[in-house]
C-alpha positions in Angstrom: 0.0 0.0 0.0 1.3 3.5 -0.8 1.8 5.8 2.1 1.6 9.5 1.4 1.9 8.8 -2.4 5.1 6.8 -2.0 5.7 3.1 -2.6 6.0 1.2 0.7 9.1 -0.7 1.4 7.1 -3.9 1.3 6.0 -3.3 -2.3 9.6 -2.3 -3.2 10.9 -5.5 -1.6 8.5 -7.6 -3.6 9.4 -5.9 -6.9 13.1 -6.3 -6.3 12.7 -9.9 -5.2 10.9 -10.7 -8.5 13.6 -9.0 -10.5 16.3 -10.9 -8.5 14.6 -14.2 -9.1 14.3 -13.5 -12.8 18.1 -12.8 -12.9 18.9 -15.7 -10.5 20.3 -13.2 -7.9 19.9 -13.2 -4.1 16.7 -11.6 -2.8 16.8 -7.9 -2.0 15.8 -6.9 1.6 14.9 -3.4 2.8 17.3 -1.6 5.1 16.4 -1.0 8.8 16.2 2.7 7.9 13.6 2.1 5.2 11.6 -0.2 7.6 11.7 2.5 10.4 10.6 5.2 7.9 7.7 3.1 6.6 6.3 2.4 10.1 6.8 6.0 11.3 4.3 7.1 8.5 1.6 4.8 9.7 -1.4 6.4 11.3 -1.8 5.6 15.0 -4.8 3.6 16.1 -8.0 5.4 17.1 -10.1 3.9 19.8 -13.7 5.2 20.2 -15.6 5.1 23.5 -19.4 4.9 23.9 -20.4 4.8 27.5 -23.1 5.5 30.1 -22.8 8.5 32.4 -23.4 6.3 35.4 -20.6 3.8 34.7 -18.2 3.3 37.6 -16.5 0.0 36.9 -12.9 1.0 36.4 -11.7 -2.6 36.0 -13.9 -3.2 33.0 -12.7 0.0 31.3 -9.0 -0.7 32.0 -9.3 -4.3 30.9 -11.1 -3.4 27.7 -8.5 -0.7 26.8 -5.7 -3.1 27.4 -7.4 -5.8 25.3 -7.9 -3.4 22.4 -4.3 -2.3 22.4 -3.1 -6.0 22.5 -5.5 -7.1 19.8 -4.6 -4.3 17.4 -0.9 -4.6 18.2 -0.4 -0.9 19.1 1.9 0.8 21.5 0.0 3.3 23.8 2.0 6.2 22.4 0.7 5.4 18.9 -3.0 5.4 19.9 -5.6 8.0 20.4 -8.8 7.6 22.5 -11.8 9.5 21.3 -14.6 10.0 23.9 -17.6 12.2 24.6 -16.2 14.2 27.5 -19.0 13.1 29.9 -18.9 11.7 33.4 -18.9 8.0 33.9 -17.3 5.8 31.2 -15.9 8.7 29.2 -14.1 10.2 32.2 -12.8 6.8 33.4 -11.5 5.8 30.0 -9.8 9.2 29.3 -8.2 9.2 32.8 -6.8 5.6 32.4 -5.7 6.3 28.8 -3.8 9.4 29.8 -1.9 7.6 32.5 -0.9 5.0 29.9 0.5 7.7 27.6 -2.4 7.5 25.2 -3.6 10.8 23.5 -7.2 11.6 24.4 -9.6 13.6 22.3 -12.9 14.8 23.7 -15.9 15.5 21.6 -18.2 17.5 23.9 -21.9 17.8 23.1 -22.6 21.4 22.0 -26.0 21.8 23.7 -26.3 25.5 22.9 -26.2 25.0 19.2 -29.3 23.7 17.4 -29.2 21.2 14.5 -30.6 22.1 11.1 -33.3 19.6 11.7 -34.7 21.6 14.7 -37.8 23.5 13.4 -38.2 27.2 13.9 -41.7 26.7 15.5 -42.5 24.6 18.5 -43.8 21.2 17.3 -47.0 19.7 18.6 -45.2 16.7 19.9 -43.0 18.8 22.2 -39.8 17.9 20.4 -36.8 20.1 20.0 -37.1 23.5 18.2 -35.0 26.6 17.6 -36.7 28.5 20.5 -35.3 26.1 23.1 -32.3 27.3 25.1 -30.5 23.9 24.6 -30.8 21.4 21.8 -32.1 18.0 22.6 -30.3 16.6 19.6 -26.9 17.7 20.8 -26.0 14.3 22.3 -27.0 12.4 19.2 -25.1 14.9 17.1 -22.0 14.4 19.3 -22.3 10.6 19.1 -22.4 10.8 15.3 -19.2 12.8 15.4 -17.5 10.1 17.4 -18.6 7.3 15.1 -17.3 9.4 12.1 -14.0 10.1 13.8 -12.1 7.5 11.7 -12.0 5.0 14.5 -10.5 1.5 14.3 -12.3 -0.2 17.3 -15.2 0.8 19.6 -15.2 0.2 23.4 -18.8 0.4 24.8 -19.8 0.4 28.5 -23.6 0.2 28.8 -25.5 0.4 32.0 -29.0 -1.1 32.1 -29.5 -1.0 28.3 -28.7 2.7 28.0 -30.1 3.7 24.6 -27.4 6.2 23.6 -24.3 3.9 23.6 -26.5 0.9 22.6 -27.4 2.7 19.4 -23.8 3.5 18.7 -22.8 -0.1 19.1 -25.6 -1.3 16.7 -24.5 1.2 14.0 -20.8 0.4 14.5 -21.0 -3.4 14.2 -23.5 -3.2 11.3 -20.4 -2.6 9.1 -18.6 -5.6 10.7 -16.2 -3.4 12.6 -14.6 -4.7 15.9 -16.0 -3.8 19.3 -15.6 -4.7 22.9 -18.9 -4.3 24.7 -19.4 -4.4 28.5 -22.8 -4.3 30.0 -23.9 -3.7 33.6 -27.1 -4.8 35.3 -27.3 -2.4 38.2 -29.8 -4.6 40.1 -27.5 -7.6 40.2 -24.3 -5.7 39.9 -23.1 -8.2 37.3 -20.9 -7.0 34.4 -20.8 -9.0 31.2 -18.4 -8.6 28.3 -18.5 -9.5 24.6 -16.0 -9.3 21.8 -17.7 -8.5 18.5 -16.2 -9.1 15.0 -12.8 -9.5 16.6 -11.9 -12.7 14.7 -13.2 -11.8 11.2 -11.8 -8.2 11.3 -8.6 -7.2 9.3 
């Protein structure tokens, strides 16, 4: 694959190997400098977070983040964690990630800005409209920004079937993209985890 318009060392190695075989010469191998230069151009991994505001289980968040890094083969300093800047799962994930040297990127919901879909007149069903001080669609708009943030894997922490992060998971995995989903039943206190599309991805 070409990186930044340039032929990768892997493609160059394959080309020179074919030429060497045709001329009955030893195979060509890239230098360590070429290998290091190729990998330095690779984009770091982007980990998305979808979580409930009431999530408090730090162990589940830490374990899921570690598993994502291990699965994708990234070093923490090459990864970025994208979250919604809310309390609960977002705050836990960003705090843990920062301690591991992972870059964090918060997408806060802009509740003071209305979406184009909000009508200028108050609707009969009581939905959001331009005359409201805050926009009820702000969280959905922010969640959409996170899903469109060029992510590689989604970590979800869902408490009692929370519809916000649940909807994000459904949309994410519809395209067969990998996810680690943890769910909490607040009545029983049980946390369950599921790996989705982890084997078929790549």
